[in-house]
C-alpha positions in Angstrom: 65.8 54.1 30.5 63.4 51.8 32.0 64.3 48.1 31.7 60.9 47.5 30.2 61.5 49.5 26.4 64.1 50.6 24.5 65.2 54.5 24.2 63.0 56.5 22.4 66.0 56.9 19.5 63.2 58.3 17.2 64.0 62.1 18.1 65.4 62.6 14.5 64.9 62.9 10.8 66.5 62.3 7.5 66.7 65.7 6.5 67.4 67.4 3.3 70.6 69.2 3.7 68.6 72.6 3.2 67.7 71.9 7.0 70.8 71.1 8.5 72.7 73.8 10.7 75.4 75.5 8.6 78.8 74.4 9.4 79.8 78.1 9.2 76.6 80.5 10.1 76.3 83.9 7.7 74.0 86.6 8.6 70.6 86.5 7.0 70.0 90.2 5.6 67.3 92.5 6.5 63.6 90.9 4.6 59.7 91.5 4.2 57.7 88.5 5.5 54.3 87.5 3.5 52.1 85.3 5.8 50.8 82.9 3.2 48.0 80.2 3.0 49.9 76.8 4.5 53.2 79.1 4.5 55.2 81.8 4.1 58.0 84.1 2.2 60.7 86.1 3.3 61.9 88.8 0.3 65.5 89.9 -0.4 65.5 92.6 -2.8 68.1 92.6 -5.8 70.9 94.9 -6.1 69.9 98.7 -6.8 66.2 97.3 -6.3 63.8 99.6 -4.2 61.0 97.0 -5.3 60.4 93.8 -6.8 61.2 93.9 -10.3 63.1 90.6 -11.3 61.7 88.1 -9.1 63.0 84.2 -8.0 61.1 82.3 -6.2 62.5 79.4 -4.5 60.5 76.8 -2.4 61.8 74.6 1.0 62.5 71.1 0.5 61.2 68.3 2.9 61.6 67.9 6.5 59.7 67.5 9.6 58.1 70.8 11.1 57.6 74.2 10.0 60.4 75.8 7.4 63.4 77.4 8.9 64.2 80.1 6.4 67.0 81.0 7.9 68.9 77.6 7.4 67.5 77.5 3.9 69.4 81.1 3.4 72.1 80.2 4.9 72.6 76.6 2.9 72.2 78.5 -0.5 74.7 81.3 0.4 77.0 79.9 2.8 78.9 77.1 0.7 80.9 76.4 -2.4 78.7 78.3 -4.7 76.9 81.5 -2.9 73.5 81.4 -5.0 71.5 83.6 -3.6 74.3 86.8 -3.2 74.9 85.7 -7.3 71.2 86.2 -7.7 71.4 89.5 -5.5 74.7 90.9 -7.7 72.5 90.2 -11.1 69.6 92.3 -9.9 67.3 89.2 -8.8 64.5 89.6 -6.2 65.2 86.4 -4.4 61.7 85.3 -2.5 62.1 82.2 -0.2 59.0 80.4 0.1 58.1 77.9 3.1 55.8 75.9 4.6 54.0 75.5 7.9 54.4 71.6 7.6 57.0 70.6 5.4 55.7 66.9 5.7 52.5 68.0 4.2 50.6 66.6 1.5 52.4 68.4 -1.8 49.1 69.7 -2.7 48.1 71.5 0.6 51.5 73.0 0.1 51.0 74.0 -3.1 48.4 76.6 -2.3 51.1 78.5 -0.5 53.4 78.8 -4.2 50.3 79.6 -5.7 49.7 82.4 -3.3 53.0 83.6 -3.2 53.1 84.0 -7.3 50.1 85.5 -7.4 51.0 88.1 -4.6 54.7 88.5 -6.3 52.9 89.6 -9.8 50.5 91.9 -7.7 53.6 93.6 -6.2 56.0 93.6 -9.5 57.2 97.0 -10.6 57.5 96.3 -14.9 56.7 93.3 -16.7 59.7 91.1 -16.4 58.0 87.4 -16.0 59.3 84.9 -12.7 61.3 82.5 -12.2 59.9 79.8 -10.1 60.8 76.9 -8.6 62.1 74.8 -5.8 64.8 72.6 -4.1 64.4 68.7 -3.6 60.1 68.6 -3.0 59.8 72.4 -3.5 60.4 71.5 -7.0 57.3 69.0 -6.8 55.4 71.9 -5.0 55.9 74.2 -7.5 55.3 72.3 -11.0 51.6 71.2 -9.5 51.1 74.9 -8.2 52.0 75.9 -11.7 50.4 73.3 -13.4 47.5 73.6 -11.6 47.3 77.7 -12.2 47.2 77.1 -15.9 44.7 74.5 -15.7 42.3 77.5 -13.9 43.4 79.6 -16.9 45.2 82.2 -14.1 48.0 83.7 -15.7 51.1 82.8 -13.9 53.3 85.3 -15.9 56.4 82.8 -15.4 59.0 82.1 -17.7 61.2 79.7 -16.4 60.5 76.9 -14.3 63.3 75.1 -12.5 63.9 72.3 -9.9 67.2 71.6 -7.9 67.4 67.3 -7.1 64.0 67.2 -7.3 62.2 63.6 -7.4 60.1 63.9 -10.3 60.3 59.9 -11.3 60.5 59.1 -6.9 62.8 59.4 -4.6 64.1 56.4 -2.5 64.4 55.2 1.4 65.6 52.1 2.1 63.1 50.4 3.4 64.4 48.7 6.2 65.1 52.1 7.6 61.7 53.3 6.8 60.5 49.9 8.3 62.6 50.5 11.9 60.9 54.0 12.6 58.1 52.1 13.0 59.8 49.1 15.1 60.7 51.9 17.7 58.0 51.2 20.4 57.4 55.0 20.9 54.3 55.4 18.5 54.4 59.0 17.0 58.2 59.7 17.4 59.6 62.3 15.1 61.1 59.9 12.8 58.0 58.1 12.5 56.1 60.9 12.1 58.2 61.8 8.8 58.6 58.4 7.1 54.3 58.0 7.7 53.5 61.8 6.5 51.9 62.3 3.3 54.9 63.8 1.4 56.8 61.0 2.5 53.8 58.8 0.9 53.7 61.2 -2.2 58.0 61.4 -2.6 58.7 58.0 -2.1 58.6 55.4 -5.2 58.4 52.5 -2.8 56.8 53.0 0.8 56.5 50.8 4.0 53.3 50.4 5.3 53.4 50.2 9.2 49.6 48.6 9.3 49.9 46.1 6.5 54.0 45.3 6.5 53.7 45.5 2.8 56.1 47.2 0.5 54.5 49.7 -2.2 53.6 52.7 -4.2 51.5 54.7 -1.2 47.7 55.3 -2.2 49.0 59.1 -1.5 51.2 58.8 -4.4 49.3 57.2 -6.7 46.1 60.2 -5.6 49.1 62.6 -6.4 50.1 61.6 -9.9 46.7 61.3 -10.8 45.9 64.7 -10.0 49.5 66.1 -11.5 48.4 64.6 -14.5 44.5 66.0 -14.2 46.7 69.2 -14.7 48.9 67.8 -17.5 51.5 66.4 -15.8 54.2 69.9 -15.8 53.3 73.6 -16.7 53.0 74.1 -20.5 54.2 78.1 -20.4 57.4 78.5 -18.9 60.9 76.9 -20.1 61.1 73.9 -17.9 65.1 73.1 -16.4 66.8 71.2 -13.5 69.4 70.3 -12.1 70.5 67.0 -10.6 73.4 66.2 -7.7 73.7 62.7 -9.6 76.0 62.2 -12.5 75.3 61.1 -16.3 77.3 58.8 -17.0 75.8 55.6 -15.1 78.2 55.7 -12.0 76.6 56.1 -8.6 78.5 55.1 -5.4 80.8 52.1 -6.3 81.7 51.9 -2.5 78.3 50.8 -2.2 77.9 47.5 -3.3 74.4 45.6 -3.3 73.9 43.0 -0.5 76.5 44.4 2.1 75.9 45.3 5.5 75.0 49.0 5.8 75.0 49.5 9.5 74.7 47.2 12.6 73.3 48.0 16.1 74.7 46.4 19.7 73.9 47.3 23.3 70.7 48.9 22.3 68.6 47.5 19.4 71.5 44.6 19.7 71.8 42.7 16.3 69.6 45.2 14.6 71.1 45.0 10.9 70.7 47.1 7.8 71.7 45.9 4.2 72.4 47.8 1.1 69.7 47.3 -1.5 70.0 43.9 -3.9 68.5 42.4 -6.6 66.2 39.4 -6.7 63.1 37.5 -5.0 62.7 37.8 -1.1 66.1 39.6 -0.8 67.0 40.7 3.3 67.2 44.8 3.8 66.6 44.8 7.4 67.3 42.7 10.6 65.2 44.2 13.5 65.1 43.2 16.9 64.3 44.7 20.2 64.9 43.5 23.8 62.2 45.8 25.6 59.2 44.8 24.7 61.1 41.9 23.0 60.5 41.8 19.1 62.2 40.7 15.9 61.1 41.3 12.1 62.7 41.0 8.9 62.3 42.9 6.3 62.5 41.9 2.4 61.9 42.9 -0.8 61.1 41.7 -4.2 62.3 42.6 -7.8 63.6 45.8 -6.4 67.0 47.2 -8.5 70.3 48.7 -6.9 68.7 51.2 -5.2 71.2 52.4 -2.6 74.7 52.9 -4.9 72.8 54.1 -7.6 73.7 57.6 -9.8 71.9 60.4 -8.0 71.7 62.9 -5.4 73.1 61.1 -1.9 71.9 61.4 1.7 73.4 60.6 4.8 70.9 57.9 5.3 73.0 55.5 7.4 75.2 57.9 9.3 72.2 60.1 10.6 70.8 56.6 11.9 73.5 55.4 13.5 74.4 59.1 14.9 71.1 59.2 17.0 71.3 55.3 18.1 75.2 56.6 19.4 73.2 59.4 21.3 71.4 56.9 23.7 74.2 54.6 24.0 74.4 51.8 21.1 77.4 51.0 19.6 77.1 50.9 15.8 79.6 49.4 12.9 78.1 51.7 10.4 79.8 50.8 6.5 78.0 52.7 4.3 77.5 56.7 5.9 75.4 57.6 2.5 73.2 56.3 0.2 71.6 57.4 -3.0 68.3 59.7 -2.5 67.2 61.0 -5.8 68.2 59.0 -8.6 69.7 61.5 -11.9 67.3 59.4 -13.8 64.4 60.9 -11.9 66.0 64.7 -10.8 66.2 64.9 -14.9 62.8 63.3 -15.9 64.1 61.0 -18.5 63.7 57.6 -16.9 61.6 55.6 -14.0 63.5 54.2 -11.5 62.2 50.6 -10.8 64.3 48.9 -13.8 67.9 48.0 -13.2 68.8 49.8 -16.8 66.8 52.2 -16.3 68.0 53.3 -13.1 71.6 53.0 -14.3 70.8 54.7 -17.4 74.0 56.5 -18.9 71.9 59.8 -19.5 74.6 61.1 -21.5 73.8 58.7 -24.3 70.4 59.1 -24.5 68.0 61.6 -26.6 67.6 64.4 -24.2 64.3 64.5 -26.2 63.3 61.7 -24.1 63.2 64.3 -20.8 60.1 66.3 -19.7 62.4 68.9 -19.2 63.6 71.5 -21.9 67.2 71.2 -20.8 69.0 69.9 -17.6 72.1 69.4 -16.5 74.0 66.3 -14.2 76.4 66.8 -12.0 80.2 65.5 -13.2 80.6 64.2 -9.4 78.1 62.3 -7.3 77.2 65.2 -4.7 74.7 65.2 -1.8 71.6 66.2 -2.3 70.7 69.3 -3.3 74.1 70.7 -2.4 75.1 73.7 -4.2 77.8 73.5 -7.0 79.1 76.4 -9.0 78.6 73.5 -11.5 75.0 73.4 -11.1 74.1 76.3 -9.5 76.0 78.8 -12.4 74.4 77.0 -15.0 70.9 77.5 -13.5 71.9 81.7 -12.7 72.5 81.7 -16.7 69.6 80.1 -17.7 67.0 81.8 -15.9 67.3 85.0 -18.6 65.2 83.8 -21.5 
């Protein structure tokens, strides 16, 4: 490390668990690969099938770089509930959809989704209608693709659309963490590229703009939502179902109270401190400091709800950041490893997330008709974003047959 600069600690990303290294690797079965515009697909035939007959298309989620479908397969099948094995057992043909760049615009990656839908229809034997959806941002990509195809009067032959902890009303990454990605004195580092990507700007409810320092709804998100609304907002033909990794009783992460230290650094970026999100105006969410070249910044928010402890699917946000810092010699005081990433109300499309009462709404007490979905299920316990539990996974698969 030069004495004139802090180390480039930005060689990491806040990855969906679907992109993580599996704790216990499993063998990925033989499969066919299809090239697609802006993406590619891996095809796994169901039990007893010699050709595609009962297809389920599953789109990858958000991270930096090309999809790693081997990791996606192992994530979906190597946990508590072997999601893909169960689909295979039921005679379902699984088509995993990957993208050449997962941080590209949702509209661009939707071209891969449109193409894989039409390719599947062309190769399918029989007339069983498709199941199409995705995990995390993959649910947004497929939602957009199906709605667009309907507007263009293209027959997508899809019976069920599904999403798994998808941020239909927006996701949240602490704005102090977003700001830190630009504070690292190595422009274009991986972390900055992820936070400044089109996909992040479209997905996040509030985005930190590195050029202006403003925290606001990004122009890219406004443009994406406008484009989605031009296609009717949702596909109208298929039955729309979803699951959330967060709870439905208004309880989130009670051990993550607002306004507390989440992570403090020393030795490198000494004194840099991140706080859990609190309500109010001029609320400090991060103090950023570096010695080389010397700089400091205080990140504040106005009129935010208590996002970090909200009911929802969680991400190891501060643990990922702390682990990255430790690799470069930092001393870390890590007090809150996990925070909310996709609020429950967002995943089941029933309330927006900018108001405290809506964010912490007891979904179980709301009229299900408030949701834009036809059916949904929230986890009985707070679980990690996109993690496949038996409760959520079996509920989904049982509803793929309509």
